[in-house]
C-alpha positions in Angstrom: 28.0 -3.3 -14.7 25.9 -2.2 -17.7 25.5 1.6 -18.0 22.3 1.0 -19.9 20.8 -0.8 -16.8 22.0 2.0 -14.5 20.6 4.7 -16.6 17.1 3.4 -16.2 14.7 4.9 -13.7 15.5 2.9 -10.7 14.3 4.1 -7.3 16.9 5.2 -4.8 18.2 2.3 -2.6 16.0 1.9 0.5 16.3 -0.2 3.6 14.3 -3.4 3.3 11.3 -3.0 5.6 11.0 -5.1 8.7 7.4 -6.2 9.2 8.1 -6.8 12.9 8.6 -3.0 13.2 5.5 -2.2 11.0 7.7 -0.7 8.3 6.5 -0.1 4.7 7.6 -1.6 1.4 7.5 0.9 -1.6 7.3 -0.9 -4.9 5.3 -0.8 -8.1 1.8 -1.9 -7.9 2.1 -3.4 -11.4 4.9 -4.7 -13.6 8.3 -4.1 -12.0 11.7 -5.4 -11.3 13.5 -5.4 -7.9 17.1 -5.9 -6.8 18.5 -6.4 -3.3 22.0 -5.8 -2.1 23.8 -6.2 1.3 24.8 -2.7 2.2 27.7 -3.9 4.5 29.3 -6.1 1.8 28.0 -4.0 -1.1 27.2 -7.3 -2.9 24.1 -7.9 -4.9 21.9 -10.6 -3.2 19.0 -11.2 -5.6 16.7 -9.8 -8.1 13.3 -10.6 -9.5 10.2 -9.3 -11.2 6.4 -9.5 -10.8 3.3 -8.5 -12.6 2.5 -6.9 -9.2 6.0 -6.2 -8.0 4.9 -5.1 -4.5 3.1 -8.3 -3.8 5.9 -10.4 -5.3 8.4 -8.8 -3.0 6.4 -9.9 0.0 7.5 -13.4 -0.7 11.1 -12.5 -0.1 10.6 -13.2 3.6 9.6 -16.5 5.2 6.3 -17.0 6.9 4.9 -15.6 9.1 6.6 -12.4 7.9 6.2 -12.9 4.1 3.4 -14.0 1.9 3.1 -15.8 -1.4 5.2 -18.7 -2.6 8.9 -19.0 -3.2 10.7 -22.3 -3.6 14.0 -21.2 -2.3 13.9 -21.3 1.5 17.5 -20.4 1.8 16.9 -17.2 -0.1 14.0 -16.2 2.2 16.0 -17.0 5.3 19.0 -15.1 4.1 16.9 -11.9 3.6 15.4 -12.3 7.1 18.7 -13.1 8.8 20.4 -10.1 7.2 17.4 -7.8 7.1 19.1 -4.9 8.9 21.7 -4.9 6.1 19.5 -5.4 3.1 18.6 -2.6 0.7 16.4 -2.7 -2.3 15.5 -0.7 -5.4 12.8 -1.1 -8.0 11.9 0.0 -11.5 8.4 0.0 -13.0 7.4 -1.1 -16.5 4.3 -0.7 -18.5 4.2 -4.2 -19.9 5.3 -7.7 -19.1 7.5 -8.2 -22.2 9.8 -5.2 -21.4 9.9 -6.1 -17.8 11.1 -9.7 -18.6 13.6 -8.4 -21.1 15.1 -6.0 -18.5 15.2 -8.8 -15.9 17.1 -11.0 -18.3 19.7 -8.2 -18.9 20.0 -7.8 -15.1 20.8 -11.5 -14.8 23.4 -11.2 -17.5 25.1 -8.1 -16.3 25.2 -8.5 -12.5 26.5 -11.2 -10.2 24.0 -12.0 -7.4 24.4 -14.3 -4.4 21.1 -15.9 -5.7 21.1 -15.5 -9.4 17.7 -16.9 -10.1 
């Protein structure tokens, strides 16, 4: 694990919200990177970024619970099926270039169940 990535200003790990229970997602409303892990296995599940991170993260759940587009149905179903065990953290950026650079480093330094 890269110490440089861990020294960045990540949020604390939070339980992924369940829309069926009217829970809230807390994420940057702008450029940001997110990372999910399974708190039972302590394994990283997936990561991603978005120019509006909060909206992008809503696509991590399948319809009718999630919104937006995501090509990997297995990824969305995994998050929903394991929702009670999924945690997330986010980090905000001021521009797209630094966000994308950080996301690439995340991909190189961590092993995720879904590494895309």
